[in-house]
N, C-alpha and C positions, 0 to 999 in steps of 0.2 A: 267371473265375469262379466260384467253389464255395461254393455255398449252402448252411448249416449249421441244421437246424431244429429247435427243442428245442419235443416235443408236451407238451399237458395244462395248457400254461397257465390258469388259474387253476379247477384242479381242488382247491386247497389250499392254505391258504397256504405251505406248506412249498417244493409248488415253483414256486409263483408267486415266490417273493424265490429261487430258486434260479435261474428264467431270468432274472428282473432284472438279477442277480448276474453271472448272462454276458456277458448285453449289455452290462452297463456294459462288462466288461473285454474287450467284443468278443471272444468268443471263439462266438458266433452271431450268423446276420444274421436268422432269420427266428422266428416264434413259430406254433402251433396255439393257438389258443381253446377254451375247452372253455367254453360255455353251461348255467345252468343248476344249477352245481356249489356247492361251498360259497364257493368262494372267487372266483367270478366278480362279482359286482360291485366287491368292491375291485380284483381285474386289473384292470379296465375302466377305472377310473377313473385307474393308475398307467399304461398304456397311452398315453392322452394326453400322456406328458412323458417318451415315450420314442422313439430312433427307431428302433426293431425295427418292425416288416413285419410283420404279425398275416396268418394265415389261420381257417379254419373249422375245427375238429374236428369231424367229423360223429362226436356217437357214437349208438351203433345196441344196446348191449352191457350199457355202463358207468349201473349206475343213477345217476338226481339226486341229490345231495346239498345242494340248496338247502333253506334253510329254507323258502322262503316260494313253492314249487309248488305251484301248485295239483293240484286232484283230476284234470280234463281233460288236464291237459299229461298229468300221471301215467298215464290210464291207455290213452293213446294211442303212451306211451313202452313202455307191457309189451307190449301190442300190435305196437310194430314188432320189441322185443323177439324176442317170441315167433314172429313172420314170418322174420325170420333165422337165429334159432337153428334149427331145423327146414327148411333151405331144401331139405335130401335127396331 
């Protein structure tokens, strides 16, 4: 069996909609979900009505784009970003 995974489900409306279209047409078998992003909440609502399997997309470097992120979360994310950016 071949597993085809689409990245960035929930990143924004365009990407979420394209992944759902691919899923409905049976072009993909799974998707990686991004949290704390622009379309994460809406994507989560659609996930309940879809036979697509999901995994968590560990987002260490892309800034969070959700409008309801709290300061502590953003500060922690910034520290992680710098930690992974300067590993050398």
